[in-house]
Structure formats: structure tokens, C-alpha cells
C-alpha positions in Angstrom: 59.9 -12.4 -145.8 57.4 -9.7 -146.2 54.7 -12.0 -145.0 56.7 -12.9 -141.9 57.2 -9.2 -141.2 53.5 -8.5 -141.5 52.7 -11.4 -139.2 55.3 -10.1 -136.7 53.8 -6.7 -136.7 50.3 -8.1 -136.3 51.5 -10.3 -133.4 53.1 -7.3 -131.7 49.9 -5.3 -132.0 47.9 -8.2 -130.6 50.2 -8.4 -127.6 49.9 -4.6 -127.0 46.2 -4.9 -127.1 46.3 -7.8 -124.6 48.4 -5.7 -122.3 46.1 -2.8 -122.4 43.1 -5.1 -121.7 44.9 -6.5 -118.7 45.6 -3.1 -117.3 42.0 -2.2 -117.6 41.0 -5.4 -115.7 43.3 -4.7 -112.7 41.9 -2.0 -110.4 44.1 0.7 -108.7 43.3 -0.7 -105.2 43.3 -4.4 -104.7 40.6 -5.9 -102.5 41.8 -7.3 -99.0 42.8 -10.9 -98.8 40.5 -13.3 -97.1 43.0 -13.8 -94.1 43.0 -10.0 -93.5 39.2 -9.9 -93.6 39.0 -12.7 -91.0 41.5 -11.0 -88.7 39.5 -7.7 -88.9 36.2 -9.5 -88.1 37.8 -11.3 -85.1 39.1 -8.0 -83.7 35.7 -6.4 -84.0 34.1 -9.3 -82.3 36.6 -9.1 -79.5 36.1 -5.4 -78.9 32.3 -5.9 -78.9 32.6 -8.7 -76.3 34.9 -6.6 -74.1 32.4 -3.7 -74.3 29.5 -5.9 -73.3 31.5 -7.3 -70.3 32.4 -3.8 -69.2 28.8 -2.7 -69.4 27.7 -5.7 -67.4 30.3 -5.0 -64.7 29.2 -1.4 -64.4 25.5 -2.4 -64.2 26.3 -4.9 -61.5 28.3 -2.3 -59.5 25.4 0.2 -59.9 23.0 -2.5 -58.6 25.1 -3.1 -55.6 25.3 0.6 -54.7 21.6 1.3 -55.1 19.5 -0.4 -52.4 16.5 -2.5 -53.3 14.1 -0.5 -51.2 14.6 3.2 -51.8 13.3 6.2 -49.9 11.2 8.6 -52.0 14.1 10.9 -52.3 16.4 8.1 -53.5 13.9 6.8 -56.0 13.5 10.2 -57.5 17.3 10.6 -57.9 17.7 7.1 -59.3 15.0 7.7 -61.9 16.5 11.0 -63.0 20.2 10.1 -62.8 20.8 6.4 -61.9 24.5 6.7 -62.4 25.0 9.3 -59.6 25.3 6.9 -56.7 27.3 9.4 -54.6 24.4 11.9 -54.7 22.0 9.1 -53.5 24.2 8.3 -50.5 24.5 12.0 -49.7 20.7 12.5 -49.7 20.3 9.3 -47.7 22.6 10.5 -45.0 20.8 13.9 -44.9 17.5 11.9 -44.6 18.9 9.8 -41.8 20.2 12.9 -40.1 16.7 14.3 -39.9 15.1 11.1 -38.9 17.5 10.9 -35.9 16.1 14.2 -34.7 19.2 16.1 -35.5 17.7 18.3 -38.2 15.6 20.6 -35.9 12.1 21.2 -37.3 8.5 20.9 -36.3 7.6 18.3 -39.1 10.9 16.5 -38.5 9.8 15.8 -34.9 6.3 14.8 -36.1 7.9 12.4 -38.6 10.1 10.9 -36.0 7.3 10.4 -33.5 5.1 8.8 -36.2 7.8 6.4 -37.2 8.5 5.4 -33.7 5.0 5.4 -32.2 2.7 5.0 -35.2 0.1 7.4 -36.5 -1.5 9.6 -33.7 -4.7 11.0 -35.2 -5.2 13.5 -32.3 -1.8 14.9 -32.8 -2.0 15.1 -36.6 -5.5 16.5 -36.7 -4.5 19.6 -35.0 -3.7 22.9 -36.8 -0.2 21.8 -38.0 0.5 25.2 -39.6 -0.1 26.9 -36.2 1.9 24.3 -34.5 4.8 24.9 -36.9 4.7 28.7 -36.1 4.5 28.1 -32.4 7.4 25.8 -32.6 9.6 28.5 -34.0 8.2 31.2 -31.7 9.4 29.3 -28.6 12.5 27.8 -30.1 15.7 29.1 -28.5 18.2 31.1 -30.5 20.8 28.5 -29.8 19.4 25.2 -31.1 20.1 22.3 -28.7 21.8 19.5 -30.6 20.0 16.2 -30.3 22.2 13.2 -29.4 21.6 9.7 -30.3 21.8 6.7 -28.1 24.9 5.4 -30.0 26.7 8.8 -29.6 26.0 8.7 -25.8 27.3 5.1 -25.7 30.4 6.2 -27.6 30.9 9.1 -25.2 30.6 6.8 -22.3 33.1 4.4 -23.8 35.5 7.3 -24.5 35.3 8.4 -20.8 35.8 4.9 -19.6 38.8 4.5 -21.8 40.2 7.8 -20.5 39.7 6.5 -17.0 41.3 3.3 -17.9 44.5 5.2 -19.1 44.4 7.3 -15.9 44.1 4.3 -13.7 47.1 2.7 -15.5 49.2 5.8 -14.8 47.9 5.8 -11.2 49.0 2.2 -10.8 52.5 3.0 -12.1 52.8 6.0 -9.7 51.5 3.9 -6.8 53.9 1.1 -7.5 56.7 3.6 -7.8 55.8 5.2 -4.5 55.4 1.9 -2.7 58.7 0.6 -4.1 60.4 3.9 -3.0 58.6 3.7 0.3 60.1 0.3 0.9 63.5 1.6 -0.1 63.0 4.5 2.4 62.1 2.1 5.2 65.2 0.0 4.5 67.4 3.1 4.4 66.0 4.3 7.7 66.7 1.0 9.3 70.2 1.1 7.9 70.6 4.6 9.5 69.3 3.3 12.9 71.7 0.4 12.7 74.6 2.6 12.0 73.6 4.9 14.9 73.6 1.9 17.2 77.1 1.0 15.8 78.2 4.5 16.5 77.3 4.4 20.2 79.9 1.7 21.3 82.5 3.5 19.2 81.9 6.7 21.1 82.2 4.7 24.4 85.4 3.2 23.1 86.8 6.7 22.4 86.1 7.7 26.0 87.7 4.4 27.1 91.0 5.4 25.3 90.8 9.1 26.3 93.8 10.3 28.2 93.4 12.1 31.4 94.9 15.6 31.7 98.6 15.8 32.5 99.1 15.6 36.3 95.9 13.7 36.8 97.0 10.3 35.8 96.1 7.3 38.0 99.0 6.1 40.1 98.8 2.8 41.9 100.3 2.1 45.3 103.2 0.4 43.4 103.9 3.5 41.3 102.4 2.2 38.1 100.7 5.0 36.0 97.6 4.7 33.9 96.7 7.6 31.5 93.4 6.2 30.4 90.8 3.5 31.3 92.4 1.0 28.9 95.7 1.4 30.8 93.9 1.1 34.0 92.5 -2.3 32.9 96.0 -3.5 32.1 97.1 -2.2 35.5 94.4 -4.3 37.2 95.5 -7.3 35.4 99.1 -7.2 36.8 98.1 -5.8 40.3 97.9 -8.3 43.1 95.1 -8.5 45.6 96.9 -6.5 48.2 97.3 -3.5 46.0 93.6 -3.8 44.8 92.4 -3.9 48.4 94.4 -0.8 49.2 92.6 1.1 46.5 89.2 -0.5 47.1 87.8 -0.4 50.6 84.4 -0.2 52.2 84.6 3.7 52.3 86.2 4.4 49.0 87.0 3.1 45.5 89.9 4.9 44.0 89.4 3.4 40.5 85.7 4.5 40.4 86.5 8.0 41.7 89.2 8.5 39.1 87.0 7.3 36.2 84.2 9.7 37.5 86.1 12.8 38.3 89.0 12.8 35.8 87.7 10.7 32.8 84.1 12.0 33.2 82.4 8.7 32.6 79.9 8.6 35.4 78.1 5.5 34.1 81.2 3.4 33.9 82.3 4.8 37.3 79.0 3.6 38.9 79.6 0.0 37.5 83.2 -0.1 38.7 82.1 1.2 42.1 79.8 -1.9 42.5 82.6 -4.4 41.7 83.4 -6.5 44.8 86.5 -8.1 43.4 89.5 -7.4 41.1 88.2 -10.1 38.8 84.7 -8.5 38.6 86.2 -5.1 38.0 88.4 -6.4 35.2 85.3 -8.0 33.5 83.4 -4.7 33.7 86.3 -2.8 32.1 86.7 -5.4 29.4 83.0 -5.1 28.5 83.5 -1.3 28.3 86.5 -1.7 26.1 84.4 -3.8 23.7 81.6 -1.1 23.6 79.2 -3.3 25.6 76.8 -1.5 27.9 
């Protein structure tokens, strides 16, 4: 029994020692697993690839913005700060501005002439310093702006476009005037037609105008006519004997009454020429219809 107890204590001590040894072998921080290490390496590789692609795109964009043949000014800027493409474009515009002759200056003009006509030794061998001073001594206070051919062409195009718009408005006004002129002509014709229609009406009015009281026409048979229309009806029922009594070679009672009492001299003259009752009736019927 004592032996078993001693062996038990010895076994317990051995187990405790094994536990202590195991604790010493296990570190506080465990190393990453192989799977985590692989993922981390893949992420690093992906980021590196994206960085290279981005750098390549930026370089290609820079190559597109920077021309292959650079002016001295552009080359200087590219060497100093190749990433500042906006500054390059600005300096290039300023250089073009001067080359077009807009930047007033003695040497700007010489440069322009040389580029366009080639090197002129006689011109360039002169005293250029004195030429520059003379240039500014005769230069007007208000610098005259040089204009390029394209600007002149654009100005001409603008003027032609303005003329085109004015012509369009003129055409509209012309069409409006012509249309209204035609309407005016038509209205004038209508007015003239109405005037012509009015004339027979006025004649008809005189045809039905009553004579003053006491001056009515009275036939041999005692039939009274107050106006020309009633005189016409009187002639239609009058026989030839009564007609010849009022119409003789020396007088025409019907014509005299129409002239002196009714006041229609034109109708009276026509009636006076009638040689028969039938002819006189026809003349009065035309008058009653407004015919001349």
C-alpha cells in the first residue's frame, strides 16, 4: 500500500513536470497558418499589379499630352517637371501667340519673318539692338492688334451669317407686304364693285321718289301718277289715243314731268326720244331695273 502511494505521488509529479514542459514549448503567439500566409501573399501581389497598371496608364496619358517634337520652351519644362502638362500647353499657346505676330515686339517680328521667308542675312546683320530701340521709338502708344487670316475669315463668316438672318427677316416682311398688298387690291376691287352696285340703287330711289303734292302727273283720263314707277304702270294701261295726246311733235308731257318735277334730266332725255308707247315703256322698265 505504501509502495502504491509512493508510485502515485511519483506519477503525479511526472505529470506535472510534463505539463510544465508543454507550457514552455507553446509560445504566447502562435505562427500564422499556411492558408492565411497564402492569402496575404496574394493580396500583396494584387496590389502590386494594380499599382503597376496605374503607373503605366499615367505614363501613357503623359506621353499623349506631351508632343513628340517639343519647342525649346516645352522641352525645358518637360525636363524640369514632366508631370505639369497644363503648364506646357500654356507656354505653347503663348509661343504660338507670339509666332502669329500678336505679341508685339521687334524680335517677335524678326522671328516671324525668318520662319516664313527664311534667314535674311542682310536683315539680321544690321545693328539689331539699335533696330529694337528704333522700333519702340516709333511705336504708337496704342498698339495695333495683329489679326490672323483665320480671324478675318471667321469675321467674314460672322458678317455673312448676320446678313443671312437679315435676309430671312426681309423675306418674311416682303412676303407679308405682298400678301397684304394682294388683300388690299382685292378689297379695293370689292369697294369698287359695291360702288357700282350702289349706283343703280340710287337711280331706283329716284325712280320711286314721289313728286311734291299738287305736282302729280295726271293723264287725259284722270289717272294720277305720283312717281316714275306709277307713270310706267299708267303707260301700260293707257291706250294709243291717250299716249298721242301727251306725246306730240312739239311736246312730250311725260318727259317734261320727269325733268321738271322729278328732277331726273338724264331719264327725261331718253323718254323724250321715245317714238312709241312701247319704246317708252321699255326705257322706263330699264330705269326701274337700274340699267343705264
